[in-house]
N, CA, C and O atoms as CSV, one atom per row, in Angstrom:
chain,resi,resn,atom,element,x,y,z
A,1,UNK,N,N,0.827,-1.192,0.000
A,1,UNK,CA,C,0.000,0.000,0.000
A,1,UNK,C,C,0.869,1.252,0.000
A,1,UNK,O,O,0.602,2.186,-0.756
A,2,UNK,N,N,1.910,1.286,0.842
A,2,UNK,CA,C,2.793,2.449,0.884
A,2,UNK,C,C,3.539,2.618,-0.434
A,2,UNK,O,O,3.837,3.741,-0.841
A,3,UNK,N,N,3.839,1.517,-1.096
A,3,UNK,CA,C,4.534,1.591,-2.383
A,3,UNK,C,C,3.653,2.269,-3.431
A,3,UNK,O,O,4.137,3.056,-4.244
A,4,UNK,N,N,2.356,1.959,-3.405
A,4,UNK,CA,C,1.421,2.586,-4.348
A,4,UNK,C,C,1.303,4.092,-4.088
A,4,UNK,O,O,1.278,4.893,-5.023
A,5,UNK,N,N,1.230,4.460,-2.814
A,5,UNK,CA,C,1.125,5.881,-2.472
A,5,UNK,C,C,2.385,6.620,-2.893
A,5,UNK,O,O,2.310,7.710,-3.462
A,6,UNK,N,N,3.543,6.029,-2.616
A,6,UNK,CA,C,4.815,6.641,-2.990
A,6,UNK,C,C,4.923,6.774,-4.508
A,6,UNK,O,O,5.388,7.796,-5.013
A,7,UNK,N,N,4.496,5.748,-5.228
A,7,UNK,CA,C,4.517,5.784,-6.694
A,7,UNK,C,C,3.595,6.890,-7.219
A,7,UNK,O,O,3.946,7.610,-8.154
A,8,UNK,N,N,2.422,7.015,-6.611
A,8,UNK,CA,C,1.476,8.055,-7.020
A,8,UNK,C,C,2.078,9.451,-6.822
A,8,UNK,O,O,1.989,10.299,-7.709
A,9,UNK,N,N,2.683,9.682,-5.668
A,9,UNK,CA,C,3.285,10.988,-5.374
A,9,UNK,C,C,4.403,11.303,-6.360
A,9,UNK,O,O,4.529,12.443,-6.808
A,10,UNK,N,N,5.207,10.316,-6.700
A,10,UNK,CA,C,6.285,10.529,-7.672
A,10,UNK,C,C,5.728,10.865,-9.048
A,10,UNK,O,O,6.261,11.733,-9.740
A,11,UNK,N,N,4.661,10.184,-9.446
A,11,UNK,CA,C,4.044,10.474,-10.742
A,11,UNK,C,C,3.447,11.879,-10.775
A,11,UNK,O,O,3.556,12.575,-11.785
A,12,UNK,N,N,2.825,12.294,-9.690
A,12,UNK,CA,C,2.254,13.643,-9.615
A,12,UNK,C,C,3.356,14.680,-9.729
A,12,UNK,O,O,3.208,15.660,-10.460
A,13,UNK,N,N,4.456,14.481,-9.020
A,13,UNK,CA,C,5.578,15.420,-9.085
A,13,UNK,C,C,6.134,15.491,-10.503
A,13,UNK,O,O,6.459,16.575,-10.986
A,14,UNK,N,N,6.245,14.358,-11.166
A,14,UNK,CA,C,6.751,14.325,-12.538
A,14,UNK,C,C,5.833,15.102,-13.474
A,14,UNK,O,O,6.302,15.875,-14.309
A,15,UNK,N,N,4.536,14.898,-13.335
A,15,UNK,CA,C,3.585,15.594,-14.198
A,15,UNK,C,C,3.565,17.091,-13.922
A,15,UNK,O,O,3.439,17.885,-14.854
A,16,UNK,N,N,3.689,17.493,-12.651
A,16,UNK,CA,C,3.712,18.919,-12.318
A,16,UNK,C,C,4.957,19.601,-12.869
A,16,UNK,O,O,4.914,20.786,-13.201
A,17,UNK,N,N,6.052,18.880,-12.971
A,17,UNK,CA,C,7.265,19.452,-13.560
A,17,UNK,C,C,7.105,19.658,-15.058
A,17,UNK,O,O,7.741,20.543,-15.630
A,18,UNK,N,N,6.267,18.856,-15.699
A,18,UNK,CA,C,6.023,18.991,-17.139
A,18,UNK,C,C,5.098,20.175,-17.449
A,18,UNK,O,O,5.109,20.704,-18.560
A,19,UNK,N,N,4.301,20.585,-16.457
A,19,UNK,CA,C,3.324,21.652,-16.682
A,19,UNK,C,C,4.029,22.969,-16.973
A,19,UNK,O,O,5.113,23.238,-16.456
A,20,UNK,N,N,3.393,23.784,-17.808
A,20,UNK,CA,C,3.933,25.106,-18.104
A,20,UNK,C,C,3.169,26.107,-17.250
A,20,UNK,O,O,1.973,26.318,-17.456
A,21,UNK,N,N,3.848,26.720,-16.299
A,21,UNK,CA,C,3.222,27.631,-15.371
A,21,UNK,C,C,3.211,29.046,-15.954
A,21,UNK,O,O,4.098,29.394,-16.734
A,22,UNK,N,N,2.213,29.872,-15.583
A,22,UNK,CA,C,2.073,31.199,-16.204
A,22,UNK,C,C,3.037,32.248,-15.656
A,22,UNK,O,O,2.769,33.440,-15.809
A,23,UNK,N,N,4.114,31.871,-15.041
A,23,UNK,CA,C,5.092,32.826,-14.549
A,23,UNK,C,C,6.489,32.324,-14.834
A,23,UNK,O,O,6.705,31.130,-15.040
A,24,UNK,N,N,7.420,33.231,-14.843
A,24,UNK,CA,C,8.795,32.843,-15.132
A,24,UNK,C,C,9.527,32.516,-13.837
A,24,UNK,O,O,9.186,33.038,-12.775
A,25,UNK,N,N,10.524,31.660,-13.927
A,25,UNK,CA,C,11.265,31.233,-12.741
A,25,UNK,C,C,12.180,32.328,-12.207
A,25,UNK,O,O,12.606,32.257,-11.054
A,26,UNK,N,N,12.493,33.342,-13.017
A,26,UNK,CA,C,13.375,34.410,-12.565
A,26,UNK,C,C,12.684,35.324,-11.553
A,26,UNK,O,O,13.345,35.909,-10.696
A,27,UNK,N,N,11.370,35.449,-11.645
A,27,UNK,CA,C,10.638,36.324,-10.745
A,27,UNK,C,C,10.442,35.640,-9.402
A,27,UNK,O,O,10.360,34.415,-9.317
A,28,UNK,N,N,10.368,36.460,-8.350
A,28,UNK,CA,C,10.152,35.901,-7.025
A,28,UNK,C,C,9.095,36.708,-6.292
A,28,UNK,O,O,8.763,37.822,-6.698
A,29,UNK,N,N,8.576,36.158,-5.230
A,29,UNK,CA,C,7.572,36.850,-4.433
A,29,UNK,C,C,6.249,36.985,-5.165
A,29,UNK,O,O,5.886,36.137,-5.980
A,30,UNK,N,N,5.524,38.076,-4.861
A,30,UNK,CA,C,4.205,38.271,-5.465
A,30,UNK,C,C,4.288,38.654,-6.938
A,30,UNK,O,O,3.311,38.490,-7.669
A,31,UNK,N,N,5.436,39.162,-7.389
A,31,UNK,CA,C,5.592,39.477,-8.809
A,31,UNK,C,C,5.406,38.226,-9.657
A,31,UNK,O,O,4.960,38.296,-10.802
A,32,UNK,N,N,5.749,37.095,-9.084
A,32,UNK,CA,C,5.651,35.824,-9.794
A,32,UNK,C,C,4.208,35.486,-10.140
A,32,UNK,O,O,3.945,34.807,-11.133
A,33,UNK,N,N,3.283,35.955,-9.328
A,33,UNK,CA,C,1.870,35.614,-9.514
A,33,UNK,C,C,1.057,36.768,-10.083
A,33,UNK,O,O,-0.160,36.804,-9.903
A,34,UNK,N,N,1.701,37.713,-10.769
A,34,UNK,CA,C,1.023,38.911,-11.290
A,34,UNK,C,C,-0.125,38.541,-12.227
A,34,UNK,O,O,-1.225,39.077,-12.092
A,35,UNK,N,N,0.115,37.638,-13.169
A,35,UNK,CA,C,-0.939,37.256,-14.118
A,35,UNK,C,C,-2.092,36.568,-13.401
A,35,UNK,O,O,-3.257,36.796,-13.729
A,36,UNK,N,N,-1.772,35.729,-12.427
A,36,UNK,CA,C,-2.803,35.045,-11.656
A,36,UNK,C,C,-3.660,36.047,-10.891
A,36,UNK,O,O,-4.886,35.937,-10.880
A,37,UNK,N,N,-3.013,37.033,-10.248
A,37,UNK,CA,C,-3.749,38.056,-9.500
A,37,UNK,C,C,-4.623,38.895,-10.421
A,37,UNK,O,O,-5.778,39.169,-10.095
A,38,UNK,N,N,-4.091,39.305,-11.560
A,38,UNK,CA,C,-4.873,40.157,-12.454
A,38,UNK,C,C,-6.059,39.388,-13.040
A,38,UNK,O,O,-7.147,39.944,-13.188
A,39,UNK,N,N,-5.853,38.125,-13.370
A,39,UNK,CA,C,-6.965,37.311,-13.883
A,39,UNK,C,C,-8.025,37.099,-12.811
A,39,UNK,O,O,-9.223,37.163,-13.088
A,40,UNK,N,N,-7.578,36.846,-11.589
A,40,UNK,CA,C,-8.530,36.653,-10.490
A,40,UNK,C,C,-9.313,37.928,-10.232
A,40,UNK,O,O,-10.511,37.872,-9.954
A,41,UNK,N,N,-8.659,39.069,-10.319
A,41,UNK,CA,C,-9.329,40.344,-10.104
A,41,UNK,C,C,-10.403,40.586,-11.164
A,41,UNK,O,O,-11.487,41.079,-10.852
A,42,UNK,N,N,-10.105,40.246,-12.399
A,42,UNK,CA,C,-11.090,40.398,-13.475
A,42,UNK,C,C,-12.307,39.523,-13.202
A,42,UNK,O,O,-13.441,39.963,-13.392
A,43,UNK,N,N,-12.084,38.296,-12.762
A,43,UNK,CA,C,-13.200,37.381,-12.465
A,43,UNK,C,C,-14.036,37.909,-11.308
A,43,UNK,O,O,-15.265,37.876,-11.373
A,44,UNK,N,N,-13.392,38.393,-10.251
A,44,UNK,CA,C,-14.120,38.904,-9.090
A,44,UNK,C,C,-14.958,40.124,-9.469
A,44,UNK,O,O,-16.114,40.232,-9.058
A,45,UNK,N,N,-14.389,41.036,-10.245
A,45,UNK,CA,C,-15.138,42.224,-10.676
A,45,UNK,C,C,-16.318,41.827,-11.562
A,45,UNK,O,O,-17.412,42.375,-11.428
A,46,UNK,N,N,-16.096,40.879,-12.462
A,46,UNK,CA,C,-17.187,40.416,-13.328
A,46,UNK,C,C,-18.300,39.774,-12.510
A,46,UNK,O,O,-19.479,39.974,-12.803
A,47,UNK,N,N,-17.937,39.007,-11.490
A,47,UNK,CA,C,-18.954,38.381,-10.632
A,47,UNK,C,C,-19.756,39.428,-9.877
A,47,UNK,O,O,-20.975,39.309,-9.760
A,48,UNK,N,N,-19.080,40.456,-9.362
A,48,UNK,CA,C,-19.791,41.509,-8.635
A,48,UNK,C,C,-20.731,42.282,-9.550
A,48,UNK,O,O,-21.860,42.589,-9.167
A,49,UNK,N,N,-20.273,42.597,-10.753
A,49,UNK,CA,C,-21.130,43.313,-11.709
A,49,UNK,C,C,-22.336,42.476,-12.117
A,49,UNK,O,O,-23.456,42.981,-12.189
A,50,UNK,N,N,-22.102,41.200,-12.380
A,50,UNK,CA,C,-23.201,40.321,-12.774
A,50,UNK,C,C,-24.186,40.143,-11.614
A,50,UNK,O,O,-25.400,40.125,-11.818
A,51,UNK,N,N,-23.652,40.013,-10.399
A,51,UNK,CA,C,-24.525,39.897,-9.228
A,51,UNK,C,C,-25.370,41.140,-9.031
A,51,UNK,O,O,-26.555,41.041,-8.713
A,52,UNK,N,N,-24.768,42.321,-9.218
A,52,UNK,CA,C,-25.522,43.563,-9.113
A,52,UNK,C,C,-26.591,43.675,-10.186
A,52,UNK,O,O,-27.710,44.114,-9.918
A,53,UNK,N,N,-26.243,43.277,-11.399
A,53,UNK,CA,C,-27.190,43.304,-12.518
A,53,UNK,C,C,-28.381,42.399,-12.239
A,53,UNK,O,O,-29.529,42.805,-12.419
A,54,UNK,N,N,-28.115,41.189,-11.807
A,54,UNK,CA,C,-29.193,40.229,-11.519
A,54,UNK,C,C,-30.031,40.709,-10.340
A,54,UNK,O,O,-31.258,40.616,-10.377
A,55,UNK,N,N,-29.383,41.223,-9.291
A,55,UNK,CA,C,-30.125,41.712,-8.122
A,55,UNK,C,C,-31.034,42.884,-8.483
A,55,UNK,O,O,-32.168,42.964,-8.012
A,56,UNK,N,N,-30.535,43.791,-9.318
A,56,UNK,CA,C,-31.333,44.940,-9.739
A,56,UNK,C,C,-32.593,44.492,-10.470
A,56,UNK,O,O,-33.691,44.944,-10.148
A,57,UNK,N,N,-32.440,43.607,-11.449
A,57,UNK,CA,C,-33.617,43.175,-12.202
A,57,UNK,C,C,-34.522,42.273,-11.379
A,57,UNK,O,O,-35.727,42.234,-11.631
A,58,UNK,N,N,-33.990,41.552,-10.411
A,58,UNK,CA,C,-34.815,40.774,-9.499
A,58,UNK,C,C,-35.670,41.714,-8.646
A,58,UNK,O,O,-36.859,41.465,-8.451
A,59,UNK,N,N,-35.078,42.776,-8.148
A,59,UNK,CA,C,-35.793,43.763,-7.346
A,59,UNK,C,C,-36.915,44.407,-8.159
A,59,UNK,O,O,-38.039,44.541,-7.676
A,60,UNK,N,N,-36.606,44.802,-9.387
A,60,UNK,CA,C,-37.612,45.424,-10.261
A,60,UNK,C,C,-38.745,44.447,-10.544
A,60,UNK,O,O,-39.917,44.817,-10.472
A,61,UNK,N,N,-38.407,43.211,-10.863
A,61,UNK,CA,C,-39.426,42.206,-11.187
A,61,UNK,C,C,-40.324,41.930,-9.983
A,61,UNK,O,O,-41.541,41.827,-10.138
A,62,UNK,N,N,-39.751,41.810,-8.799
A,62,UNK,CA,C,-40.548,41.564,-7.587
A,62,UNK,C,C,-41.515,42.721,-7.350
A,62,UNK,O,O,-42.676,42.500,-7.005
A,63,UNK,N,N,-41.044,43.952,-7.533
A,63,UNK,CA,C,-41.935,45.105,-7.319
A,63,UNK,C,C,-43.039,45.187,-8.375
A,63,UNK,O,O,-44.173,45.540,-8.053
A,64,UNK,N,N,-42.725,44.872,-9.607
A,64,UNK,CA,C,-43.767,44.888,-10.658
A,64,UNK,C,C,-44.805,43.821,-10.384
A,64,UNK,O,O,-46.003,44.092,-10.467
A,65,UNK,N,N,-44.375,42.621,-10.061
A,65,UNK,CA,C,-45.324,41.541,-9.773
A,65,UNK,C,C,-46.128,41.874,-8.527
A,65,UNK,O,O,-47.334,41.629,-8.486
A,66,UNK,N,N,-45.484,42.425,-7.518
A,66,UNK,CA,C,-46.203,42.829,-6.307
A,66,UNK,C,C,-47.248,43.886,-6.596
A,66,UNK,O,O,-48.350,43.834,-6.050
A,67,UNK,N,N,-46.912,44.855,-7.457
A,67,UNK,CA,C,-47.858,45.897,-7.833
A,67,UNK,C,C,-49.050,45.327,-8.599
A,67,UNK,O,O,-50.192,45.728,-8.373
A,68,UNK,N,N,-48.775,44.389,-9.509
A,68,UNK,CA,C,-49.842,43.828,-10.340
A,68,UNK,C,C,-50.734,42.860,-9.573
A,68,UNK,O,O,-51.877,42.645,-9.978
A,69,UNK,N,N,-50.264,42.276,-8.497
A,69,UNK,CA,C,-51.057,41.270,-7.777
A,69,UNK,C,C,-51.642,41.802,-6.475
A,69,UNK,O,O,-52.168,41.024,-5.679
A,70,UNK,N,N,-51.564,43.099,-6.242
A,70,UNK,CA,C,-52.183,43.655,-5.028
A,70,UNK,C,C,-53.697,43.487,-5.082
A,70,UNK,O,O,-54.328,43.604,-6.133
A,71,UNK,N,N,-54.246,43.212,-3.918
A,71,UNK,CA,C,-55.693,42.998,-3.870
A,71,UNK,C,C,-56.432,44.305,-3.718
A,71,UNK,O,O,-57.661,44.316,-3.660
């Protein structure tokens, strides 16, 4: 069982070394993750804008339906 786990870990390490990462090895610290941070920021801003858009139209729709169904 331990041999299988050890073999799995070695294979994972080998595959991760083959991967092409979006940063260069010369950079260090947070500069290394600049592209990752900027991409994440774009996604977060897009999610907030989409959430605001959906919430706005949900609010409008609830008020219109409430107005039309008043007794």
